[in-house]
N, C-alpha and C positions, 0 to 999 in steps of 0.2 A: 407612505412614500414607496416607490418601487424598490426593487433590490439594488444593491450597490452597483455602480457603473464601473466595471473593471478597467475601462479605458481612461478613467479620470487620471489627470496628471498630478493630482493632489492626494497625498496620503492623509487620511482623516486625523489620526492621532497627532502626528507631527505638526500639521496645520493648526490644530486646536491648541497644542502647547505653545506654538509660536504666537498665536493670537493672544493667549493668556499672558505670555511674557511681555509682549508689546503693550498690552492694555495696562498691566500692573506697573510697568515702567513709566508709562505715560501718567498714570495716577500718581505715582511717587513724585515725578517731576512737577506736576501741577501742585502737589502739596508743598514742595520745596519753594516754588516760585510765588504761589498765591496764598496758600493756607498758613504756612508757617509764620509769616509776618503778622498774622492775625491772632496768634496764640495769646497775646496779652489782653484780648477783649475782656472787658469787665461789665458786670451788671450793676447799675446804680439805682439808688432810690433817693428821692428828694424829701428830706424831713421837713423843711420849711422853704418854700419858694417865693416868699414875700420879702422883698428888699426895698421897700418904699422909703425907708429911712436908714441913716447910717450914723455911726459914732466915730469921732476921731480917736486914733490910737497914738498917744504921745509916747516918748521914749520910756520904756519900762512899764507901760500900761498893759493890763491883762484883761481881755474880754473872756468871759466864761459862760458856758451853757450846759445845763444838765438835761439829759435826754434819756429815754428808755429805748433800748434796741436789743432785739433777740438774736439777730443774725451776726455773722462774722463781719469784721471791719478791716478792709484793706487800705482804703484811703478816705480822707475827708476833704470835701471841697467847700470853700468859703467864698463869699462875694466881697471883693475889695473895690474901693474907689480911690482915685488920686485927686485930692483937692488942688494939688499943684504939680510940681515936677515928679519924675519917677524917683522914689526914695531908694536909698542904699542901706543895706544892713541885712539882718536875719530875723525870721519869725520862729519863735520857739513854740512848738505845739506839744502839749502833754495831754494824754487821755488817761483818766484814772477812774476807779470805781467810786461812784458818788456816795455809796453807803459805807465802805470800809476805808476809803482813801488810798487803796493800793494802786500803784502806778501800773497801767496796762501797756502803754506804748508811748513813744515820743518821736518827734522828728524835728528837723531844722530846715527851714526853707529860705531860699535866697530871694530877697525882695526884687532884685532886678528882673526876675522871671515872672513877676506878677503882671497879668494882663487885666486892666480894669474892666468893670462892667460885665464880667462873666465869672463863672466859678473857677477858682484856682485850686488845683488838686494838691493836697499835701499827703505824702505817703506816711504810713504808720509802721514803726519797727519796734517789736515784731507785729505780725498780723494778729489781731485780737479774735480769738475763736468765738463761735456762737455760744450764747448762754441765755436761756429763757428768763425774761423779766429783769435783765441786768440794767441798772441805772448807771450811766456813764457821765463823767464830768469832763468837758473839753475846755482847756484853757489855751489861749493864744496870746503870747507876749511879744511885743515889738522891741527890737534892739537896733537902733539906727546908727549909721556912720555918716549921715548927711542931715541937712536941715529939713528936707522934705519928709512928709508924714503920710500915713495911710488912713483911710476910713473903712470901717467894716460894716457891711450891710445887715440890716435886720428888719423885721416886720413892724408895721405901724400898729402897735398893740400886740398882746400876747397871742400867738397863733393857736388855732383850734387844737385842743388836746395836748398842747405843748406847755413847757415851763418858761419862766421869765429869765432872761439873760442878766448878767451883771457886768459892770465895768469897774475894776479895782474893788470888787466886793459890794458896790452900790447897785441896787436894782435899776434896771432900764426897762421901760414899758415896750417890750418887744421880745422877739425870739430870733436868734441868729439864723440867717439864711444858710442852709447847710445841705449838702448833698454827699452821700456816702457810697462807696463801692463795697459791695458785700459778696461778690462772687467773681472768680476768675476762671476762664476756660482752661488754659494750660493744656496739659496732655490729653484731656478728654476730647477736645476738638480733633486732635491728631488721630486718636483711636477711632472716633466716629467716622471721619472722612475716609480713612484708609479701609475700614471694615466695609462701609457701604460701597465705596468704589471697587474694592476687591470682590465683593459679592456680585456686583454687576458685571465685572470682568469675567468671573467664573461662569456666569450664566451665558454671556456672549460666547465664551470659548466652547461651552457645551453645545450651544446652538450651531457653531461652526462644525464641530465634530458630528453632530446628528445630521446636519445637512449634507456633509460630504460622504458620510458612511451610509446614509439612507437606511440605517438600522432602526430608526425610531419613526413610527408613522407620524404624519403631519399633525393629526388632531391631538395625539399624545404630546408632541413637542409644543404645540400651542398651549395646551393645558399647563405644562411645566413652566413655560416662559411667562404666561399670564400670572400664574401663582407666584413665581419667583420674583419677577419684576414688580408685581403688585405689592408684595410684602415689603420690598425696598421703598416703594412709593409711600406705603403706609407709615414707615418710620421717618423718612426725610421730610414728609409733609404730614405731620401728626394729626390726631383728631382736632376738629374745628377748623382745619385749613382748607378743606374743599369748599366749593361754592355752596353757600346756604347750608353748610353742614350742621350748624348749630340748631337749625330748625328740625332737621332730620334726626339729630341726636335726641332732641327734646321729645319727638314723637315716639322714637324707639324706647326710650326710658319710661315714658308715660305708659306705653303699652305693656312693658314688663311690670311696672308697678301695678297696673290694673290686674294682670294675671296673678301677681303675688297676693293682691287683696282678695281675689276671688277664691283662692284656696286656703286663705288664712281663716282663723276663727275670731278675728277681731270684731268688736262691735262696730267699729268705724267702717263705713262702706264708701268706696271711692265715688261711685255715681258718675254723673255726666261731667266731662271735662271739656270746656271750651278751648278753641285753638289759641286763645290768648293766655292760657295757663298750662304749665307743665309740671310733672312730678318726677322727682328722683329721690334716692335715699338721702338721708340727712348728711351723710359723709361724702356725697358725690359732688364735690366742688373742688376746683383747682384753678386759682386765678391765672396762673401762668399758662397752663394748658388751654384754658378757655379763651385765651387771647388769640384772635384769628390771624394775627400777624406773626407767622412762624419766625423764630430766631434761633441762634445756636443754643440759647438757654432753654427754649422750648424742647429742643432735642434732649438736653440733659435731664430736664424734668420728666420727660416721657420715659426715658430709659431707666432713670433712678427709681421711678414709682411703678414700673411695669408689673412687678411681681408682688406688689403689696396686697395685703388682705385687710378686712375690716371686721370689727366685732358687731357691727350693726346687723340686726336680724333681717331676713329677707322681706319682712313686712314693714321695714323702716320706710318712711315716706316724708317728703317735705315738698310743699307747694311753692312753685316759683312763678313769678309773673313774667314768663318768657314764652314766646310764640312757638307754636307747632306749624307744620305745613298745612294740614287739612284734617278731615275726619276719616280719611280712607286708610285703613290699616293694612291693606293687602300686600303692598310692596315692602312692608316693614316686618313681616312675619319672621324672616330669617334673622335680621339684626335684633329685633325685639326678643326673639327666642334666645339668642345668644346672651343678651343682657340679662334676661330672666335666669338663665343658667348661672351667670356670674352672681346674681343675687343669692341663689341657692347655695353656691359654693363659698359665699362670703368673700368674693374677690373684691379688691379695691376699685376705685373709680377708673384709674388708668387701665387696669386689667379688663374691666367691663367694656371700656371703649375699644380696646384692642380686639376683644372677642367679638364684639358686634361688627367691627370692620372686617375681621377675618371671615365671618359667616357670609357677608355680602360678597367678598372676593371669591370664596369657594363656589358659591352659587353661580357667579358670573363665569368663572373659569370653566366650570362643568358645561354650562350652556354654550359658551363660545366654542369649546372643543367639540361639542356635539354638533354645532352648526357646521364646522369645518368637515366633520366626518359625514354628515348627512347630505351635504350639498353635492349634487351631481355635476355642478359646474360653478365657477366663480370661487373656488376654494382660496385662491390668493386674495381675493377681495375680503372674505371673512377673516382671513389671517391678519391682513393689514389693519382692518378696522378694529380688531380685538387688541392689537399691540400698539395702537396710537397712544401717546402720552396722556391725552385727555381721557381716553377710554379707561386706561389703567388708573388714572387719578380718581375718577368717579367710582370705578369698581372697587377700589381699596378704601372706600369711605362709607359713611352711613347714608349717603344719598340714595334715594329710591331709584335713581337712574342706573345704579349698579345692576339691580334685578331687571329693570325695564330694558336696558340694552341687551342683556342676555336673552330675554324673551323675544325681542324684536329680531335679533340675529337668528335665533333658533327657528322662529316662525318663518322667516324668509327662506332659510335653507330647507326646511321641511316642505314648504310650498313648492319649491323647485323640484324636490324629490317626488312629490305627489304628481307633478305634471310630467316630468321627464325621466323619472327613475322607476324603480319597482317598489312602490310603497307597501309596507306591511300594515296590518290592522293596528299594531302598536304605534307605528309612526303616525298613522292617521289620527289616532286618539291623541297623541302628543301634539300634533298640529292644532287640533281643535282646542286642547287645553291651553296651549301657548297663546292662541288668539284670544280666548275668553279672558285670560289673565292680563294680557297687555292692554286690552281695550279700556278697562276702567283705570289703569295706571295713570295715563295722561290721555285725555279724550281727543287730543289733536292727532293721535295716531290711530284713531278708529278706521280711517280709510285703509291703512295697511292691514288691519285685522279683517276688513271686509273682503280682502282678496281671496279668502277661503271659498267664495262662490265660484272661483275659476277652477277648483279641483274637479277633474273629470268625474263624471257620474260613475264610471266603472270602478274608480278607486274607493267610492263611498258605498258601493253595493246597492241593496234595495232601498227604495224611498230616498234617493239622493236629494231630491228637491226639498223634501220635508226636513231632512237633516240639515241642509243649508239654511233653511228658514229658522229652524230651531237654534242653530248656532248664532245667527244674526240676532235673534230675539234674546238669547242668553247674554251676548255681548252688550247689547243696548241696556237690558235690564240691570245687569251687574254694574255697568258704568253709571247709570242714573242712581241706583241705590247707594253705591259706595261713595259717590261724589256728592250726595246730599246728606251724608252723615247719618243714615237711618239703619245701617246694618247692626244687628244685635247678636248676642251670643258669644261663642267662644273666641271670636276674633278680638273681643275686648273693646268694641266700640261702645259709645254711651248707651246705657240701657236703664238707668235708674236715676232718680233725683238725688241731689246732694244730701248727704246726711251729716249731721253735726258730729264732730269728733267727741268721743267720750273723754271726760276730764277727770283725772285722778287727783283728788285733793287730799292733802295731808295736813294735819295739825301737829305742831312740834312743841316740845317743852320750851318755854320762853324764859327770858332773864330780865330784861328791863327795856324801857322805851323812853325816848325824849319827845317832848311836845313843843320845843322852841329852841332856837340857837342858844349857845352858851352865854352869849351877850346880846340880849334882845335889843332891837333898834325900833323904837315906837314910830319914828317918822318914816322909816323904810317900810315897816309893816303897813302903815296907812297907805303908802303909795302903791304897793303891790296888791293890796286887797281891795282898793277902792274901785278901780276900773277893770272891767271884764275884757281882757285881751289875752291873746296867746302868749305874748312875752311875759305878762304878769303871772300867768299860770306856771310857766317854766321857772320864773324867778321864785315863786312860792315853793316849788318843789326843792330848789336848791336851799332856800332859806329855812323852811320848817322841817325838811327831812334830812338834807345833807349838811346842815349847819354852816352853809356858805352864804355870807352876807353879800359878797360881790363877785359872782361867777364871771369868768371871761366872757366878754360880749360875743366872741366867736362861737362859744358853746351855746349860749342862749340863742343866737341866730340859727345855729345848726338845728336845734330842736324845734324852733318856730317853723323853719322851712319844712322839716319832716312832718310836722302836724298839718301844715297847709297843703302839702303835696300828697297826704294820705299814706305816707310811708310808716307812720306809727299813729296809733289812736291815743287819745288822752288817758284811757284806762291802762293801756300797756306802758305808756311813758311813766305814769305814776307808779305802776308796779315795779318798773326798773329802778326807781328810787327807793321805794318802801320795802320791797322784798328782795334786796340784794343778798349776796352770800353771807355777809357779816351782819345783816339785819333780820333776815327772814325768820330766824328762830329766837329773836330777842324780845318779842312783845308779850308781856304778862299783865300789864296794867291797862285795863279796858278804857278807863277815862283818858289816860294819857294818849293812847293810840287814836281814839276818836278825835281828840283835840288836834293832834298833829295832822292826821289824814284829812279831816274836814277843812282845816285851815288851808292845806295844800290844794285841795280840790275846789273849795268854794270860797275861800277867803274869810271864813267865819267858823265859829265853833257851834255846830248844830246841836250839841248836847246841853248847851246853856238853857236851864229851866225845863229841859225835856229829856233828861238822861235816861229815864226808864224806857223810852221808846227805842233806845239804841243799844245800851249796854248788854241786854240779854243776848243779842246776836253774837257778841264777842264771847260770852260764856258758852254759847251753844257751839259755835264753829271756829272760834279763834279769830286771829287778825284777818285772815283771808275772807271769812264770812262777813266780817264787819266792813272790809274794804268794798266787797261786792255790793253790800247794802248802800254804801255811800255813793258810789258812782252810778247806781241805778235810781237814786232819788230823783223825782221829777224836777226838783230845783237844779240839780247837777246836769241832767239831760238838757234842760232848757238853756242853761248858761252856755254850754258848748254848742248847742244848736244855733244860738245867736251868733256864734263865731263861724258857722258853716261846717261844724264838725259833728260827726257821730261819735258819741262817747266810747263806743266799742265794748269789748269784753276782755277779761283777763286772758293772758297767755297760759298755755298748759304748763310751761316750764316754771318751776319753783325750786330754788331761787332763780332770779333773772337779773343779771347785771347790766348796767348801762352800756358797758363796752360791747356786750353781745348785740344789743339792740342797735347801737351806733354802727357796728360793722354791717348789720343787715340793711340799715338805711342807706349806707354808702354803696352797698352792692346793688340795691334797687335803683339808685340813681345811675350807677354805671350801666346797668341793664337798659334803662330807659334811653341812655345815650346811644345805644347800639340799635334801638328799635326805630322803625320808620314812623315818622309823624306826618300825618296828612296836613298839608298847608291848604288854606282856603283856595288858593289859586290852582292847586292840583286837582280839585274836585271836578273841574270841567275838562273832560277828556274827549278823545276822538270816538264818539258814539256813532252808530250807523247814520243817524239823522244829521249829525254834524258833518260827517264825511260827504254825504250827498249834497249838502249845501255849500261845501268848501272843497270841491274837488281839486282846484289848482293848489290850495294850501297843502292838501294831503299829498299831492304829487311832489311838491317841493320838499316836504318832510322826508320822503323816501330818497330823493336826490341828495339832500344834505346828509342823511344817514350813511349812504354809500360813500360819499366823498370823505366825510369826517371819521367814520367808524369802520370803513371797509377793511383796514388792516386788522382791527379788533375782531371782526367776524371771521377773517381768515385764520387768525391766530387761535381763536377759541374753538375752532372746529377740530384741529389736530392736536392742540395742546401747547401752542406757542405761548399762551398766557395761562398760568396755572394759579392755584390757590384762589383768592378772591380777585383774580386778574391783576394782582400786584406783583407777580413774579413772572417776568418775561424771559423766554429763551432767546438766544442769539438767532438772528434771521437765517443763519446757515442751517440750523437744525429744522426750522420751519420749512425752508425750501427743500431740504433733503426729504422730509416727511411727505410733502406734496409730490415730489418726484417718485417716491416709493408707492404712493397711492396710484399715481398714473401708471406705473409699471404693473401694479397689481390688477389694474383694470384692462390692461392690454389683452385682447382675446388670443387664445392659442389657435394655431392653424388647425383647421378641422375639428375644433372644439365645440362643445355645446354652449348655446346661449339662448336666453329667453326670446321667443319669437311670437308673432301673431297676437292673439288676444292677451296673453300673459304679459308680453312686452308692453303693449299699449296701455292696458289697464294698470299694470305694475308701475309704469312711469307716471301715469296720472295720479295714482294713489300716493306715491312718494312725493310728487310735487305738491299735491293737495295738502298733505301733512305738513310740509314746509310752509305753505301759504297760511295754514291755520295757526301755526306757531307764530308767524309774523303778525297775523291778524290779532292774535291774543295780546301781543305786545302793543299793537296799535291801539286797541281798545283801552289799554291802561295808560297810554301816553297823554299827559295833560296838554291842552291845546296851546299853551305858551312855550312848550318844549321845542327845541330846534331839531332834535333827532329822535328816533324811536326809543322808547323807554325799555331797557332791560333785554334787548335782543342779543343773543349770544350764538356763536356758531355751533356750540355743543347741542343745541336743540335739534339740529339736523342729523346728529350721529345715529339715532335709531333707524333712520331710513337711508343711511349712506350706502349700505350694500345694495339695496334695491335701486337707488339712483344710478350707481355705477354699472349695475348689471343691465339696466334697461335704457339708459339715456345716451350711452356712448355709441358713436357710429361703428358699424361692423367692418368698415374698411381699414380699421386700425389693427386688424389681426396680423401680428408680426412675431409671435412667440412660437418658435418651431417645436420646442419640447416643454410640455407643461410641468413635468416632474422636475426638470432642471430649473425652470422658472420659480417653482415653489421653493426649492432649496435656496436659490440665490436671494429671493425676496425675504425669506425668514431669517437667513443669516445676516442680511443687511439691516433688517429691523432690529435684531438683537444688538448689533454693533452701534446703531444709532441710539438705542436705548441706553447703552453705557455712557455715551456722550451726553445725552439729555440728563441723566441722573447726576453726573458731575456738574453740569451747568446749573441744575437746580440747587445743589449744595453750595456752589460758589455764590449764587445769587442770594441765598439765605445768609451766608457768612458775611456778605458785603453789607447787610442791613445794619 
C-alpha cells in the first residue's frame, strides 16, 4: 500500500482499538444472549434403543439392568409407557457397582413429569466418574400414590452384547431401553466461543489499523489475514468437516504411509493401492473427529487431543476400506509431507490432521499473497477472492483445492504481469511452473493454463513459439499421466504389486484345553453339526470353544451377517474364539485341541481313526500350526465355498479377542454407510449420445437446476453454505460478500485492465472452464434425476479472478483512488469475516 494519507480524518490506532472494543463487546453480548443458555448441552449414547416390549411396574417393583460402561455418567434415560392414566408418585433410581455392590449414585424422579413413548431423563447425584471396564447395576423402583401404574420398555430378546434385565430379581427376556449422558459442555463452550470470537476480533482490528495506517503492504496483509482467519476456520470447522475432506485425508495419509514404507526396512511392501482402499497408522482413528457433522463435542475432542503423541512407529500401517479421490498425488505433496513429518515425530492422529491442514493453508496463503503482489491490476479482486469464506474453508483443509486455488490465482496474476508488467525471468519461470502444476490438478482448468500462449514473445526471449509448444505439451502430458495413475517414483504413486505381509508367529507355553462344553448336549450337537450353514458354524464356535450352549440370537445374527458381507472370514472368526487373550497360551493337549477345533470348523472330529495325520503338526508348531492345517483342509475349504465364503487366512494379531473383531466389523459397516452405492437406475447417465437424442430433456434439466438449486450455487461460491453444505450462513452475510465482490471488481479510474486478445481469450478460457465443470457434472447425472448431480459454486472459484477481470463492462469505472479502495475493501472483508466466524459457531452450537 502507499504511504499514510496525512489528510485522513481517522487515527489508525484509536480506530483499531475502538473496533476491537466494539467487536469484543458484541461477541460477549452474543455469548450472553445465545451461547450461555446452551452450556447445559450434553452428549448422549444409547445403550439399547429397542423398546418393542414392556413390563408393568407395580408398587414397590424394581426393574434392574447390569451394563458395562467406561465413560462418565451424568444422567440415565429410560423409556416409560402409560397403560392408563398418568401415575402419581416417585421413581427411586439407584446406580451401584455390579461387582462390589457399592452405591455410586441415586436420584428420585416425580412420575408426573414422565412423558410416555420417549426417553425420560433421570439425573444422577453425584455424577459417576469414568472408569474403564466398570460394570454398573441400575435399579428403578416405583412408589405410587395413585392407582395408575407405569410400564418400562425393553427389547424383545436380549440386545446384542448386552445383559438380561430382571424384574424383582426374576430374569426377563430383554434388555432395558436406556440412554445415558456422559459429557457436559459447561465452561468449555464459553472458553471456546470467546477465544475464537476474540481471535477473529483481533484480526479484524489489526486489519483496520493496517488499512488506515498504510504501514503494511497489501500482499503482506493478505498473507496475515488468510493465515489468521484460516487457522480459526481450521478449528471451528475441524478435520473431516470440509466438502469431501475424508477422501482427501485418506489420500494424504496413504501417500505418507507409502513414503514411510519406502524408507523403512520392513519386509512388507505397500505396493499398488487402489482408490477404494486407504492406509493410515493403526492408531489413526477417532470416531468423534471422523464424524463429518461438526458439533460442540467435535470441538472439544479436537482441542483435547491436539497435542497428543503415539507410541506407534512411523512404519505402522492399517488398511481401511475407505475411498481416496484419485491416483494423482501432485496436489497432496504438501499435506502428505506434513502427515509424513507427523509420523516421524510420533504425533497423534489429531496432530497429524492439524499439521496436514496447516501445510495446505501456508501454501495457499503464500500463493495468494504472491498473486496480490504480482498482479499489475485487479489487486482488489485477488484480495476478495482469497478472503471469501469458501476459499478459506477449502484452504484450511486437506482438500486439493487449497493448493489448486493458490496455483490458479498465482497463474492469473503472473499472466497479467507478463502482458502488462515488467516480467523478470524468475516470474516467467514461475508462470510456467504454476500452469504446468495446475493443469493436471483438475483437467477442467486446462483452458486457464493454456492462456500461457498469450505471453508476448519478447517476454519469453529466443524461441518463444517453441517454448509455448513445449509448455502446452508438458501440461497435456502431465495431465494425462497423473490422471491415469501411471506416475512412478518419489511421488509415491503405485509402482509395485501387492506383497503379502510377513507374519510373525509365536508358540507359547500352554496349560490346558477343553474339547466340549462342561455339560454336553447330544441333541444340540446333532443340530449344529448336521447342516452346513453359517449360523451353525457360529453356534459351533460358541458351543465347542466358548462353552456357551445358548448364545444370544442377536450375537449369532451379528456374526452371520459379518460373514455374509465379507467383514470377517471364517478363519479369523474362528481365531477370535480359539486364540483369545485367556485361551491363546492354554493349549497343551494336541488331541483335545484338534477335537475342539475340528468340531468347531467342520462339525466332526477329523482325528478319529487318523490321529497320526494331524497330531505331529501340533507337536511341530503348536496350536496355531494345527489350526492353520485344519482350515486349509480341502474338506473345510469346500464346506465354506458351498456357503459362498472364502475360508481366508489367520490374522497377524495373536491373541485376538472377539471384541476387537466385533468393533472392526461395526466400523466397516459404518464406513459402508457413508460410501456411495451405485443403484441400477443411476447407471444410465447423460452421455453425449443420450444428450444429442434428448435435447429438450437436457434443456429442462438445466432449467430445473437453476430454479431449484440456484440459491445453492450462489451460496457455495462465496461460502454461504459450508461444511458438507449443512451449515448455512445468514443471507445477510451472503449478500454482503457479493457486494464486496462487486466492489472489488469495480475498475479504478485510469486503471489498467485486460484488453484486446488477453481479455477475449481470457474470458473465453474462464467461461470454458466453468462449462467443463458443468459438463462433468452433467455426464455424472443419472437420466432419472430432476437436477444436475453434484454441481457446486465452488467449482468456479479458481477462475473467479479471471471472470471478474475480463467479463465486466469497462463503463463501471467508478473508483477514484485505487489505494483507498484497497484499504476499504480489505478492512470490510476482515469485519465480515468476524461476523461469519460467529455465525458458523452459532450454527454449530445450535445442532
